[in-house]
N, CA, C, O and the ligand as a Tripos MOL2 file, in Angstrom:
@<TRIPOS>MOLECULE
protein
  313   311    79     0     0
PROTEIN
NO_CHARGES

@<TRIPOS>ATOM
      1 N         -11.5360   -0.4440  -10.0640 N.3       1 MET1
      2 CA        -11.6710   -0.5190   -8.7390 C.3       1 MET1
      3 C         -10.9570   -1.4930   -7.9770 C.2       1 MET1
      4 O         -10.8280   -2.6380   -8.4100 O.2       1 MET1
      5 N         -10.4670   -1.1250   -6.8400 N.am      2 SER2
      6 CA         -9.3640   -2.0530   -6.2080 C.3       2 SER2
      7 C         -10.1100   -3.3690   -5.7860 C.2       2 SER2
      8 O         -11.2840   -3.3840   -5.4140 O.2       2 SER2
      9 N          -9.3120   -4.4530   -5.8840 N.am      3 PRO3
     10 CA         -9.9240   -5.7920   -5.5050 C.3       3 PRO3
     11 C         -10.1380   -5.7380   -3.9510 C.2       3 PRO3
     12 O         -10.7980   -6.6030   -3.3750 O.2       3 PRO3
     13 N          -9.6320   -4.8320   -3.3900 N.am      4 TYR4
     14 CA         -9.8280   -4.8210   -1.9230 C.3       4 TYR4
     15 C         -11.0600   -4.2850   -1.2350 C.2       4 TYR4
     16 O         -11.4630   -4.6450   -0.1290 O.2       4 TYR4
     17 N         -11.5760   -3.4370   -1.9740 N.am      5 LEU5
     18 CA        -12.7580   -2.5050   -1.3210 C.3       5 LEU5
     19 C         -13.9870   -2.4310   -2.3700 C.2       5 LEU5
     20 O         -13.7590   -2.3220   -3.5750 O.2       5 LEU5
     21 N         -15.0710   -2.4850   -1.9420 N.am      6 SER6
     22 CA        -16.1490   -2.1280   -2.7100 C.3       6 SER6
     23 C         -16.9230   -0.7600   -2.3380 C.2       6 SER6
     24 O         -17.8210   -0.2650   -3.0190 O.2       6 SER6
     25 N         -16.3610   -0.1970   -1.0230 N.am      7 SER7
     26 CA        -16.9980    0.8730   -0.5860 C.3       7 SER7
     27 C         -16.0970    1.6380    0.4990 C.2       7 SER7
     28 O         -15.4470    0.9170    1.2560 O.2       7 SER7
     29 N         -16.0130    2.7910    0.6220 N.am      8 CYS8
     30 CA        -15.2140    3.5650    1.4720 C.3       8 CYS8
     31 C         -15.3760    3.1970    2.9090 C.2       8 CYS8
     32 O         -16.5420    3.2580    3.2970 O.2       8 CYS8
     33 N         -14.5540    2.8550    3.7320 N.am      9 PRO9
     34 CA        -14.6910    2.3950    4.9680 C.3       9 PRO9
     35 C         -14.8430    3.5890    6.0060 C.2       9 PRO9
     36 O         -15.0150    3.4110    7.2120 O.2       9 PRO9
     37 N         -14.7580    4.8430    5.3770 N.am     10 CYS10
     38 CA        -14.9870    6.0440    6.2160 C.3      10 CYS10
     39 C         -16.3170    6.5470    5.9140 C.2      10 CYS10
     40 O         -17.0700    6.8120    6.8510 O.2      10 CYS10
     41 N         -16.7020    6.7120    4.6680 N.am     11 CYS11
     42 CA        -18.0500    7.4820    4.5470 C.3      11 CYS11
     43 C         -19.1390    6.4630    3.8050 C.2      11 CYS11
     44 O         -20.3350    6.7220    3.6660 O.2      11 CYS11
     45 N         -18.5110    5.3220    3.3850 N.am     12 GLY12
     46 CA        -19.4320    4.3380    2.6410 C.3      12 GLY12
     47 C         -19.5960    4.6890    1.3080 C.2      12 GLY12
     48 O         -20.4430    4.0360    0.6990 O.2      12 GLY12
     49 N         -18.9420    5.6420    0.6380 N.am     13 GLY13
     50 CA        -19.0040    6.0610   -0.8590 C.3      13 GLY13
     51 C         -18.5700    4.8670   -1.6780 C.2      13 GLY13
     52 O         -17.8240    3.9690   -1.2880 O.2      13 GLY13
     53 N         -19.0930    4.9690   -2.7740 N.am     14 SER14
     54 CA        -18.7500    3.7830   -3.6820 C.3      14 SER14
     55 C         -17.8290    4.3390   -4.8080 C.2      14 SER14
     56 O         -17.4070    3.5580   -5.6600 O.2      14 SER14
     57 N         -17.5250    5.5670   -4.8410 N.am     15 GLU15
     58 CA        -16.6790    6.2470   -6.0040 C.3      15 GLU15
     59 C         -15.2360    6.2070   -5.5530 C.2      15 GLU15
     60 O         -14.7320    7.1940   -5.0180 O.2      15 GLU15
     61 N         -14.4830    4.9640   -5.7800 N.am     16 LEU16
     62 CA        -13.1520    4.7990   -5.4270 C.3      16 LEU16
     63 C         -12.3900    4.7740   -6.7040 C.2      16 LEU16
     64 O         -12.8070    4.3190   -7.7700 O.2      16 LEU16
     65 N         -11.1990    5.3250   -6.4750 N.am     17 TYR17
     66 CA        -10.0170    5.2180   -7.5570 C.3      17 TYR17
     67 C          -8.9100    4.7780   -7.2340 C.2      17 TYR17
     68 O          -8.3580    5.1760   -6.2080 O.2      17 TYR17
     69 N          -8.4080    3.9450   -7.9730 N.am     18 THR18
     70 CA         -6.9210    3.3480   -7.4680 C.3      18 THR18
     71 C          -5.8830    3.2290   -8.6850 C.2      18 THR18
     72 O          -6.1760    3.0370   -9.8650 O.2      18 THR18
     73 N          -4.7890    3.3630   -8.2130 N.am     19 ARG19
     74 CA         -3.5710    3.2160   -9.1380 C.3      19 ARG19
     75 C          -2.5470    2.6300   -8.4680 C.2      19 ARG19
     76 O          -2.6870    2.4740   -7.2550 O.2      19 ARG19
     77 N          -1.4080    2.2230   -9.0690 N.am     20 LYS20
     78 CA         -0.0600    1.8490   -8.4740 C.3      20 LYS20
     79 C           0.7910    2.8270   -8.4100 C.2      20 LYS20
     80 O           0.9460    3.5630   -9.3840 O.2      20 LYS20
     81 N           1.4340    2.9890   -7.3420 N.am     21 ILE21
     82 CA          2.5190    4.0720   -6.9300 C.3      21 ILE21
     83 C           3.6240    3.4420   -6.3260 C.2      21 ILE21
     84 O           3.4560    2.5400   -5.5050 O.2      21 ILE21
     85 N           4.9440    3.9130   -6.7220 N.am     22 ASP22
     86 CA          6.1310    3.4320   -6.1270 C.3      22 ASP22
     87 C           5.9750    3.7450   -4.5200 C.2      22 ASP22
     88 O           5.3200    4.6850   -4.0680 O.2      22 ASP22
     89 N           6.6210    2.8880   -3.8340 N.am     23 SER23
     90 CA          6.5540    3.2090   -2.4140 C.3      23 SER23
     91 C           7.6820    3.9110   -1.9570 C.2      23 SER23
     92 O           7.6830    4.1340   -0.7470 O.2      23 SER23
     93 N           8.7690    4.3710   -2.6890 N.am     24 GLY24
     94 CA          9.8300    4.9860   -2.4220 C.3      24 GLY24
     95 C          10.3260    5.8450   -3.7700 C.2      24 GLY24
     96 O          10.5060    5.3310   -4.8740 O.2      24 GLY24
     97 N          10.5100    7.2650   -3.4510 N.am     25 GLY25
     98 CA         11.0010    8.1410   -4.5190 C.3      25 GLY25
     99 C          12.4100    8.5700   -4.0960 C.2      25 GLY25
    100 O          12.8680    8.3130   -2.9830 O.2      25 GLY25
    101 N          13.0540    9.2240   -5.0260 N.am     26 ALA26
    102 CA         14.4210    9.8930   -4.8720 C.3      26 ALA26
    103 C          14.2900   10.6830   -3.6670 C.2      26 ALA26
    104 O          15.1420   10.5050   -2.7970 O.2      26 ALA26
    105 N          13.3590   11.5360   -3.4660 N.am     27 TYR27
    106 CA         13.4620   12.5750   -2.3310 C.3      27 TYR27
    107 C          12.5180   12.3740   -1.1880 C.2      27 TYR27
    108 O          12.3630   13.2480   -0.3350 O.2      27 TYR27
    109 N          11.8000   11.0730   -1.1600 N.am     28 GLY28
    110 CA         10.9920   10.7600   -0.0720 C.3      28 GLY28
    111 C          11.5000    9.5680    0.7110 C.2      28 GLY28
    112 O          12.5240    9.0000    0.3310 O.2      28 GLY28
    113 N          10.8820    9.1800    1.7190 N.am     29 PRO29
    114 CA         11.0540    7.9380    2.4690 C.3      29 PRO29
    115 C          10.8440    6.7480    1.7330 C.2      29 PRO29
    116 O           9.9910    6.7470    0.8450 O.2      29 PRO29
    117 N          11.5480    5.6740    2.0000 N.am     30 ASN30
    118 CA         11.0500    4.3690    1.5620 C.3      30 ASN30
    119 C          10.1730    3.7460    2.3870 C.2      30 ASN30
    120 O          10.5910    3.1780    3.3960 O.2      30 ASN30
    121 N           8.9230    3.7680    2.0880 N.am     31 LEU31
    122 CA          7.9170    3.4360    3.0660 C.3      31 LEU31
    123 C           7.7720    1.7540    3.1880 C.2      31 LEU31
    124 O           7.1780    1.2270    4.1290 O.2      31 LEU31
    125 N           8.3080    1.1130    2.2640 N.am     32 LEU32
    126 CA          8.3190   -0.3950    2.4200 C.3      32 LEU32
    127 C           9.7530   -0.8710    2.3990 C.2      32 LEU32
    128 O          10.1240   -1.8080    1.6920 O.2      32 LEU32
    129 N          10.4650   -0.2540    3.1240 N.am     33 SER33
    130 CA         11.9800   -0.4260    3.2190 C.3      33 SER33
    131 C          12.1670   -2.0480    3.4420 C.2      33 SER33
    132 O          11.4810   -2.6650    4.2580 O.2      33 SER33
    133 N          13.1000   -2.6190    2.6840 N.am     34 GLY34
    134 CA         13.4800   -3.9590    2.7870 C.3      34 GLY34
    135 C          12.5380   -5.0200    2.1610 C.2      34 GLY34
    136 O          12.6940   -6.2380    2.2540 O.2      34 GLY34
    137 N          11.6710   -4.4660    1.5970 N.am     35 LEU35
    138 CA         10.5510   -5.3470    1.0530 C.3      35 LEU35
    139 C          10.5500   -5.4790   -0.5930 C.2      35 LEU35
    140 O           9.7350   -6.1540   -1.2210 O.2      35 LEU35
    141 N          11.5520   -4.7530   -1.1310 N.am     36 GLY36
    142 CA         11.6140   -4.8990   -2.5980 C.3      36 GLY36
    143 C          12.8470   -5.7390   -2.9140 C.2      36 GLY36
    144 O          13.4080   -6.4220   -2.0580 O.2      36 GLY36
    145 N          13.2620   -5.6530   -4.2460 N.am     37 SER37
    146 CA         14.7080   -6.2160   -4.6520 C.3      37 SER37
    147 C          15.5430   -5.1600   -5.0350 C.2      37 SER37
    148 O          15.2870   -3.9760   -4.8180 O.2      37 SER37
    149 N          16.6670   -5.6360   -5.6740 N.am     38 PHE38
    150 CA         17.7110   -4.7180   -6.1610 C.3      38 PHE38
    151 C          17.1900   -3.9740   -7.2160 C.2      38 PHE38
    152 O          17.4570   -2.7770   -7.3280 O.2      38 PHE38
    153 N          16.4190   -4.6110   -8.0570 N.am     39 TRP39
    154 CA         15.9870   -4.0540   -9.4250 C.3      39 TRP39
    155 C          14.5890   -3.4290   -9.2500 C.2      39 TRP39
    156 O          14.1560   -2.7450  -10.1780 O.2      39 TRP39
    157 N          13.8810   -3.5960   -8.1900 N.am     40 ARG40
    158 CA         12.3780   -3.2610   -8.2240 C.3      40 ARG40
    159 C          11.9450   -2.8340   -6.8260 C.2      40 ARG40
    160 O          11.9530   -3.6240   -5.8820 O.2      40 ARG40
    161 N          11.6420   -1.8160   -6.7420 N.am     41 SER41
    162 CA         11.0790   -1.2930   -5.4680 C.3      41 SER41
    163 C           9.5380   -1.6340   -5.4060 C.2      41 SER41
    164 O           8.7970   -1.6900   -6.3880 O.2      41 SER41
    165 N           9.1840   -1.8480   -4.1140 N.am     42 PRO42
    166 CA          7.7520   -2.3450   -3.9530 C.3      42 PRO42
    167 C           6.6400   -1.1290   -4.3560 C.2      42 PRO42
    168 O           6.9620    0.0590   -4.3600 O.2      42 PRO42
    169 N           5.5350   -1.5240   -4.6320 N.am     43 LYS43
    170 CA          4.5510   -0.7110   -5.2140 C.3      43 LYS43
    171 C           3.3130   -0.7540   -4.1820 C.2      43 LYS43
    172 O           2.9310   -1.7780   -3.6160 O.2      43 LYS43
    173 N           2.7630    0.5000   -4.0350 N.am     44 PHE44
    174 CA          1.4220    0.3500   -3.3220 C.3      44 PHE44
    175 C           0.2790    0.3360   -4.4030 C.2      44 PHE44
    176 O           0.4010    0.9540   -5.4600 O.2      44 PHE44
    177 N          -0.7520   -0.3440   -4.1100 N.am     45 ASP45
    178 CA         -2.0430   -0.0140   -4.4760 C.3      45 ASP45
    179 C          -2.6240    1.1950   -3.8650 C.2      45 ASP45
    180 O          -2.8730    1.0590   -2.6670 O.2      45 ASP45
    181 N          -2.8930    2.2930   -4.3560 N.am     46 VAL46
    182 CA         -3.5730    3.3880   -3.6170 C.3      46 VAL46
    183 C          -4.8400    3.3660   -3.9660 C.2      46 VAL46
    184 O          -5.1880    3.0650   -5.1080 O.2      46 VAL46
    185 N          -5.7510    3.7140   -2.9270 N.am     47 VAL47
    186 CA         -7.1460    3.8130   -3.1990 C.3      47 VAL47
    187 C          -7.6800    5.1830   -2.6120 C.2      47 VAL47
    188 O          -7.4710    5.4850   -1.4380 O.2      47 VAL47
    189 N          -8.3750    5.9910   -3.4780 N.am     48 VAL48
    190 CA         -8.6580    7.2780   -2.9250 C.3      48 VAL48
    191 C         -10.2750    7.4650   -3.1760 C.2      48 VAL48
    192 O         -10.7370    7.3340   -4.3100 O.2      48 VAL48
    193 N         -11.0670    7.7660   -2.0910 N.am     49 CYS49
    194 CA        -12.4910    7.9290   -2.0670 C.3      49 CYS49
    195 C         -12.7600    9.4470   -2.7560 C.2      49 CYS49
    196 O         -12.2540   10.4600   -2.2740 O.2      49 CYS49
    197 N         -13.5170    9.4630   -3.7970 N.am     50 GLN50
    198 CA        -13.7380   10.6490   -4.4240 C.3      50 GLN50
    199 C         -14.5830   11.4580   -3.4630 C.2      50 GLN50
    200 O         -14.3160   12.6470   -3.2870 O.2      50 GLN50
    201 N         -15.4870   10.9340   -2.8970 N.am     51 GLU51
    202 CA        -16.4250   11.5740   -1.8680 C.3      51 GLU51
    203 C         -15.8100   12.4380   -0.6570 C.2      51 GLU51
    204 O         -16.1170   13.6100   -0.4390 O.2      51 GLU51
    205 N         -14.9350   11.7120    0.0630 N.am     52 CYS52
    206 CA        -14.4760   12.1610    1.3560 C.3      52 CYS52
    207 C         -12.9360   12.4490    1.2850 C.2      52 CYS52
    208 O         -12.3370   13.1910    2.0630 O.2      52 CYS52
    209 N         -12.4210   11.8070    0.3180 N.am     53 GLY53
    210 CA        -10.7980   11.8440    0.1830 C.3      53 GLY53
    211 C         -10.0340   10.8920    1.0660 C.2      53 GLY53
    212 O          -8.8040   10.8550    1.1100 O.2      53 GLY53
    213 N         -10.7740   10.1890    1.7080 N.am     54 HIS54
    214 CA        -10.0220    9.0730    2.4590 C.3      54 HIS54
    215 C          -9.0870    8.2080    1.6400 C.2      54 HIS54
    216 O          -9.4900    7.7460    0.5720 O.2      54 HIS54
    217 N          -8.0390    7.9980    2.0140 N.am     55 THR55
    218 CA         -6.8200    7.3800    1.0920 C.3      55 THR55
    219 C          -6.3280    6.1820    1.7540 C.2      55 THR55
    220 O          -5.9860    6.2860    2.9320 O.2      55 THR55
    221 N          -6.2470    5.0790    1.1730 N.am     56 LEU56
    222 CA         -5.6500    3.7540    1.7030 C.3      56 LEU56
    223 C          -4.4680    3.2840    0.8960 C.2      56 LEU56
    224 O          -4.4280    3.5550   -0.3040 O.2      56 LEU56
    225 N          -3.5610    2.6400    1.4360 N.am     57 PHE57
    226 CA         -2.4860    1.9980    0.7900 C.3      57 PHE57
    227 C          -2.2860    0.5650    1.1280 C.2      57 PHE57
    228 O          -2.2110    0.1680    2.2910 O.2      57 PHE57
    229 N          -2.1950   -0.2480    0.0210 N.am     58 PHE58
    230 CA         -2.1080   -1.5120    0.1350 C.3      58 PHE58
    231 C          -0.7160   -2.0390   -0.3470 C.2      58 PHE58
    232 O          -0.4000   -1.7750   -1.5080 O.2      58 PHE58
    233 N           0.0770   -2.7000    0.3690 N.am     59 ALA59
    234 CA          1.4220   -3.1670   -0.2200 C.3      59 ALA59
    235 C           1.2270   -4.2230   -1.2420 C.2      59 ALA59
    236 O           0.2670   -4.9870   -1.1430 O.2      59 ALA59
    237 N           2.1820   -4.3260   -2.3410 N.am     60 ASP60
    238 CA          1.9180   -5.3250   -3.2940 C.3      60 ASP60
    239 C           2.1490   -6.7590   -2.7890 C.2      60 ASP60
    240 O           2.4930   -6.9370   -1.6210 O.2      60 ASP60
    241 N           1.9780   -7.7300   -3.5900 N.am     61 GLN61
    242 CA          2.1260   -8.9690   -3.2170 C.3      61 GLN61
    243 C           3.4880   -9.3540   -2.7940 C.2      61 GLN61
    244 O           3.6570   -9.9240   -1.7170 O.2      61 GLN61
    245 N           4.4560   -9.0740   -3.5790 N.am     62 ARG62
    246 CA          5.8400   -9.4800   -3.1420 C.3      62 ARG62
    247 C           6.3290   -8.8850   -1.8340 C.2      62 ARG62
    248 O           7.0610   -9.5030   -1.0620 O.2      62 ARG62
    249 N           5.8780   -7.6300   -1.6220 N.am     63 ALA63
    250 CA          6.2760   -6.9970   -0.3700 C.3      63 ALA63
    251 C           5.6130   -7.6690    0.8290 C.2      63 ALA63
    252 O           6.2100   -7.8060    1.8960 O.2      63 ALA63
    253 N           4.3270   -8.0970    0.6200 N.am     64 LYS64
    254 CA          3.6230   -8.9040    1.6730 C.3      64 LYS64
    255 C           4.3820  -10.2780    2.0530 C.2      64 LYS64
    256 O           4.6170  -10.6980    3.1860 O.2      64 LYS64
    257 N           4.6520  -10.7770    1.0070 N.am     65 GLU65
    258 CA          5.4320  -12.1310    1.1300 C.3      65 GLU65
    259 C           6.7470  -12.0310    1.8030 C.2      65 GLU65
    260 O           7.1160  -12.9790    2.4960 O.2      65 GLU65
    261 N           7.4250  -11.0750    1.6820 N.am     66 LYS66
    262 CA          8.5970  -10.7360    2.3150 C.3      66 LYS66
    263 C           8.6520  -10.4100    3.7890 C.2      66 LYS66
    264 O           9.6180  -10.6410    4.5150 O.2      66 LYS66
    265 N           7.3810   -9.7820    4.1970 N.am     67 LEU67
    266 CA          7.3170   -9.2300    5.5670 C.3      67 LEU67
    267 C           7.7720  -10.2830    6.7670 C.2      67 LEU67
    268 O           8.5350   -9.9700    7.6810 O.2      67 LEU67
    269 N           7.2370  -11.4310    6.6170 N.am     68 PRO68
    270 CA          7.8830  -12.1020    7.9580 C.3      68 PRO68
    271 C           9.2380  -12.1720    8.1590 C.2      68 PRO68
    272 O           9.6260  -12.0550    9.3210 O.2      68 PRO68
    273 N          10.1520  -12.3580    7.1730 N.am     69 LYS69
    274 CA         11.5160  -12.5890    7.2980 C.3      69 LYS69
    275 C          12.2420  -11.1410    6.9280 C.2      69 LYS69
    276 O          13.4730  -11.1420    6.9100 O.2      69 LYS69
    277 N          11.6610  -10.1200    6.6840 N.am     70 ALA70
    278 CA         12.3540   -8.8180    6.3350 C.3      70 ALA70
    279 C          12.9490   -8.2390    7.5720 C.2      70 ALA70
    280 O          12.3630   -8.2040    8.6540 O.2      70 ALA70
    281 N          14.2860   -7.7340    7.3200 N.am     71 LYS71
    282 CA         14.8520   -6.9750    8.4660 C.3      71 LYS71
    283 C          14.1480   -5.7230    8.7770 C.2      71 LYS71
    284 O          13.7740   -4.9210    7.9220 O.2      71 LYS71
    285 N          13.9760   -5.5880   10.1420 N.am     72 GLY72
    286 CA         13.4340   -4.3510   10.5860 C.3      72 GLY72
    287 C          11.8340   -4.4300   10.9040 C.2      72 GLY72
    288 O          11.3030   -3.6450   11.6900 O.2      72 GLY72
    289 N          11.2440   -5.2760   10.3380 N.am     73 TRP73
    290 CA          9.8130   -5.4780   10.3490 C.3      73 TRP73
    291 C           9.4610   -6.2310   11.5270 C.2      73 TRP73
    292 O           9.9820   -7.3300   11.7130 O.2      73 TRP73
    293 N           8.6260   -5.7490   12.3420 N.am     74 ARG74
    294 CA          8.2410   -6.4920   13.7360 C.3      74 ARG74
    295 C           6.7230   -6.8380   13.5200 C.2      74 ARG74
    296 O           5.9240   -6.0040   13.0940 O.2      74 ARG74
    297 N           6.4270   -7.9690   13.8040 N.am     75 ARG75
    298 CA          4.9860   -8.4720   13.8520 C.3      75 ARG75
    299 C           4.3480   -7.8000   15.1250 C.2      75 ARG75
    300 O           4.9740   -7.7930   16.1840 O.2      75 ARG75
    301 N           3.2690   -7.3130   15.0300 N.am     76 ILE76
    302 CA          2.5860   -6.8010   16.0650 C.3      76 ILE76
    303 C           1.6910   -8.0530   16.7350 C.2      76 ILE76
    304 O           0.7110   -8.5070   16.1450 O.2      76 ILE76
    305 N           2.0840   -8.4950   17.8750 N.am     77 SER77
    306 CA          1.2500   -9.5790   18.2220 C.3      77 SER77
    307 C          -0.0490   -9.1940   18.9630 C.2      77 SER77
    308 O          -0.1250   -8.1570   19.6220 O.2      77 SER77
    309 N          -0.9590   -9.9750   18.8440 N.am     78 SER78
    310 CA         -2.2730   -9.6490   19.4320 C.3      78 SER78
    311 C          -2.6610  -10.3690   20.6660 C.2      78 SER78
    312 O          -3.7450  -10.1370   21.2010 O.2      78 SER78
    313 ZN        -15.0090    8.3200    1.6410 Zn       79 ZN79
@<TRIPOS>BOND
     1     1     2 1
     2     2     3 1
     3     3     4 2
     4     3     5 am
     5     5     6 1
     6     6     7 1
     7     7     8 2
     8     7     9 am
     9     9    10 1
    10    10    11 1
    11    11    12 2
    12    11    13 am
    13    13    14 1
    14    14    15 1
    15    15    16 2
    16    15    17 am
    17    17    18 1
    18    18    19 1
    19    19    20 2
    20    19    21 am
    21    21    22 1
    22    22    23 1
    23    23    24 2
    24    23    25 am
    25    25    26 1
    26    26    27 1
    27    27    28 2
    28    27    29 am
    29    29    30 1
    30    30    31 1
    31    31    32 2
    32    31    33 am
    33    33    34 1
    34    34    35 1
    35    35    36 2
    36    35    37 am
    37    37    38 1
    38    38    39 1
    39    39    40 2
    40    39    41 am
    41    41    42 1
    42    42    43 1
    43    43    44 2
    44    43    45 am
    45    45    46 1
    46    46    47 1
    47    47    48 2
    48    47    49 am
    49    49    50 1
    50    50    51 1
    51    51    52 2
    52    51    53 am
    53    53    54 1
    54    54    55 1
    55    55    56 2
    56    55    57 am
    57    57    58 1
    58    58    59 1
    59    59    60 2
    60    59    61 am
    61    61    62 1
    62    62    63 1
    63    63    64 2
    64    63    65 am
    65    65    66 1
    66    66    67 1
    67    67    68 2
    68    67    69 am
    69    69    70 1
    70    70    71 1
    71    71    72 2
    72    71    73 am
    73    73    74 1
    74    74    75 1
    75    75    76 2
    76    75    77 am
    77    77    78 1
    78    78    79 1
    79    79    80 2
    80    79    81 am
    81    81    82 1
    82    82    83 1
    83    83    84 2
    84    83    85 am
    85    85    86 1
    86    86    87 1
    87    87    88 2
    88    87    89 am
    89    89    90 1
    90    90    91 1
    91    91    92 2
    92    91    93 am
    93    93    94 1
    94    94    95 1
    95    95    96 2
    96    95    97 am
    97    97    98 1
    98    98    99 1
    99    99   100 2
   100    99   101 am
   101   101   102 1
   102   102   103 1
   103   103   104 2
   104   103   105 am
   105   105   106 1
   106   106   107 1
   107   107   108 2
   108   107   109 am
   109   109   110 1
   110   110   111 1
   111   111   112 2
   112   111   113 am
   113   113   114 1
   114   114   115 1
   115   115   116 2
   116   115   117 am
   117   117   118 1
   118   118   119 1
   119   119   120 2
   120   119   121 am
   121   121   122 1
   122   122   123 1
   123   123   124 2
   124   123   125 am
   125   125   126 1
   126   126   127 1
   127   127   128 2
   128   127   129 am
   129   129   130 1
   130   130   131 1
   131   131   132 2
   132   131   133 am
   133   133   134 1
   134   134   135 1
   135   135   136 2
   136   135   137 am
   137   137   138 1
   138   138   139 1
   139   139   140 2
   140   139   141 am
   141   141   142 1
   142   142   143 1
   143   143   144 2
   144   143   145 am
   145   145   146 1
   146   146   147 1
   147   147   148 2
   148   147   149 am
   149   149   150 1
   150   150   151 1
   151   151   152 2
   152   151   153 am
   153   153   154 1
   154   154   155 1
   155   155   156 2
   156   155   157 am
   157   157   158 1
   158   158   159 1
   159   159   160 2
   160   159   161 am
   161   161   162 1
   162   162   163 1
   163   163   164 2
   164   163   165 am
   165   165   166 1
   166   166   167 1
   167   167   168 2
   168   167   169 am
   169   169   170 1
   170   170   171 1
   171   171   172 2
   172   171   173 am
   173   173   174 1
   174   174   175 1
   175   175   176 2
   176   175   177 am
   177   177   178 1
   178   178   179 1
   179   179   180 2
   180   179   181 am
   181   181   182 1
   182   182   183 1
   183   183   184 2
   184   183   185 am
   185   185   186 1
   186   186   187 1
   187   187   188 2
   188   187   189 am
   189   189   190 1
   190   190   191 1
   191   191   192 2
   192   191   193 am
   193   193   194 1
   194   194   195 1
   195   195   196 2
   196   195   197 am
   197   197   198 1
   198   198   199 1
   199   199   200 2
   200   199   201 am
   201   201   202 1
   202   202   203 1
   203   203   204 2
   204   203   205 am
   205   205   206 1
   206   206   207 1
   207   207   208 2
   208   207   209 am
   209   209   210 1
   210   210   211 1
   211   211   212 2
   212   211   213 am
   213   213   214 1
   214   214   215 1
   215   215   216 2
   216   215   217 am
   217   217   218 1
   218   218   219 1
   219   219   220 2
   220   219   221 am
   221   221   222 1
   222   222   223 1
   223   223   224 2
   224   223   225 am
   225   225   226 1
   226   226   227 1
   227   227   228 2
   228   227   229 am
   229   229   230 1
   230   230   231 1
   231   231   232 2
   232   231   233 am
   233   233   234 1
   234   234   235 1
   235   235   236 2
   236   235   237 am
   237   237   238 1
   238   238   239 1
   239   239   240 2
   240   239   241 am
   241   241   242 1
   242   242   243 1
   243   243   244 2
   244   243   245 am
   245   245   246 1
   246   246   247 1
   247   247   248 2
   248   247   249 am
   249   249   250 1
   250   250   251 1
   251   251   252 2
   252   251   253 am
   253   253   254 1
   254   254   255 1
   255   255   256 2
   256   255   257 am
   257   257   258 1
   258   258   259 1
   259   259   260 2
   260   259   261 am
   261   261   262 1
   262   262   263 1
   263   263   264 2
   264   263   265 am
   265   265   266 1
   266   266   267 1
   267   267   268 2
   268   267   269 am
   269   269   270 1
   270   270   271 1
   271   271   272 2
   272   271   273 am
   273   273   274 1
   274   274   275 1
   275   275   276 2
   276   275   277 am
   277   277   278 1
   278   278   279 1
   279   279   280 2
   280   279   281 am
   281   281   282 1
   282   282   283 1
   283   283   284 2
   284   283   285 am
   285   285   286 1
   286   286   287 1
   287   287   288 2
   288   287   289 am
   289   289   290 1
   290   290   291 1
   291   291   292 2
   292   291   293 am
   293   293   294 1
   294   294   295 1
   295   295   296 2
   296   295   297 am
   297   297   298 1
   298   298   299 1
   299   299   300 2
   300   299   301 am
   301   301   302 1
   302   302   303 1
   303   303   304 2
   304   303   305 am
   305   305   306 1
   306   306   307 1
   307   307   308 2
   308   307   309 am
   309   309   310 1
   310   310   311 1
   311   311   312 2
@<TRIPOS>SUBSTRUCTURE
     1 MET1         2 RESIDUE 1 A MET
     2 SER2         6 RESIDUE 1 A SER
     3 PRO3        10 RESIDUE 1 A PRO
     4 TYR4        14 RESIDUE 1 A TYR
     5 LEU5        18 RESIDUE 1 A LEU
     6 SER6        22 RESIDUE 1 A SER
     7 SER7        26 RESIDUE 1 A SER
     8 CYS8        30 RESIDUE 1 A CYS
     9 PRO9        34 RESIDUE 1 A PRO
    10 CYS10       38 RESIDUE 1 A CYS
    11 CYS11       42 RESIDUE 1 A CYS
    12 GLY12       46 RESIDUE 1 A GLY
    13 GLY13       50 RESIDUE 1 A GLY
    14 SER14       54 RESIDUE 1 A SER
    15 GLU15       58 RESIDUE 1 A GLU
    16 LEU16       62 RESIDUE 1 A LEU
    17 TYR17       66 RESIDUE 1 A TYR
    18 THR18       70 RESIDUE 1 A THR
    19 ARG19       74 RESIDUE 1 A ARG
    20 LYS20       78 RESIDUE 1 A LYS
    21 ILE21       82 RESIDUE 1 A ILE
    22 ASP22       86 RESIDUE 1 A ASP
    23 SER23       90 RESIDUE 1 A SER
    24 GLY24       94 RESIDUE 1 A GLY
    25 GLY25       98 RESIDUE 1 A GLY
    26 ALA26      102 RESIDUE 1 A ALA
    27 TYR27      106 RESIDUE 1 A TYR
    28 GLY28      110 RESIDUE 1 A GLY
    29 PRO29      114 RESIDUE 1 A PRO
    30 ASN30      118 RESIDUE 1 A ASN
    31 LEU31      122 RESIDUE 1 A LEU
    32 LEU32      126 RESIDUE 1 A LEU
    33 SER33      130 RESIDUE 1 A SER
    34 GLY34      134 RESIDUE 1 A GLY
    35 LEU35      138 RESIDUE 1 A LEU
    36 GLY36      142 RESIDUE 1 A GLY
    37 SER37      146 RESIDUE 1 A SER
    38 PHE38      150 RESIDUE 1 A PHE
    39 TRP39      154 RESIDUE 1 A TRP
    40 ARG40      158 RESIDUE 1 A ARG
    41 SER41      162 RESIDUE 1 A SER
    42 PRO42      166 RESIDUE 1 A PRO
    43 LYS43      170 RESIDUE 1 A LYS
    44 PHE44      174 RESIDUE 1 A PHE
    45 ASP45      178 RESIDUE 1 A ASP
    46 VAL46      182 RESIDUE 1 A VAL
    47 VAL47      186 RESIDUE 1 A VAL
    48 VAL48      190 RESIDUE 1 A VAL
    49 CYS49      194 RESIDUE 1 A CYS
    50 GLN50      198 RESIDUE 1 A GLN
    51 GLU51      202 RESIDUE 1 A GLU
    52 CYS52      206 RESIDUE 1 A CYS
    53 GLY53      210 RESIDUE 1 A GLY
    54 HIS54      214 RESIDUE 1 A HIS
    55 THR55      218 RESIDUE 1 A THR
    56 LEU56      222 RESIDUE 1 A LEU
    57 PHE57      226 RESIDUE 1 A PHE
    58 PHE58      230 RESIDUE 1 A PHE
    59 ALA59      234 RESIDUE 1 A ALA
    60 ASP60      238 RESIDUE 1 A ASP
    61 GLN61      242 RESIDUE 1 A GLN
    62 ARG62      246 RESIDUE 1 A ARG
    63 ALA63      250 RESIDUE 1 A ALA
    64 LYS64      254 RESIDUE 1 A LYS
    65 GLU65      258 RESIDUE 1 A GLU
    66 LYS66      262 RESIDUE 1 A LYS
    67 LEU67      266 RESIDUE 1 A LEU
    68 PRO68      270 RESIDUE 1 A PRO
    69 LYS69      274 RESIDUE 1 A LYS
    70 ALA70      278 RESIDUE 1 A ALA
    71 LYS71      282 RESIDUE 1 A LYS
    72 GLY72      286 RESIDUE 1 A GLY
    73 TRP73      290 RESIDUE 1 A TRP
    74 ARG74      294 RESIDUE 1 A ARG
    75 ARG75      298 RESIDUE 1 A ARG
    76 ILE76      302 RESIDUE 1 A ILE
    77 SER77      306 RESIDUE 1 A SER
    78 SER78      310 RESIDUE 1 A SER
    79 ZN79       313 GROUP 0 **** ****
């Protein structure tokens, strides 16, 4: 189970599945552009609820650390 969730935020279900997935592939967009390194693309921890199918993506630790200084990423002020 993901360290981030114990139940689905959509339906409340507890049957959650997770795995690590690359944030960019050869034929798709690089969803965490600028947050990886030359050698390593950032990964997502993806969580899928077996009950309703709700899916969440969490950027990995290194991607999170790079966010404040990464080119092209704008902080949404509250
Ligand atoms: Zn659910």
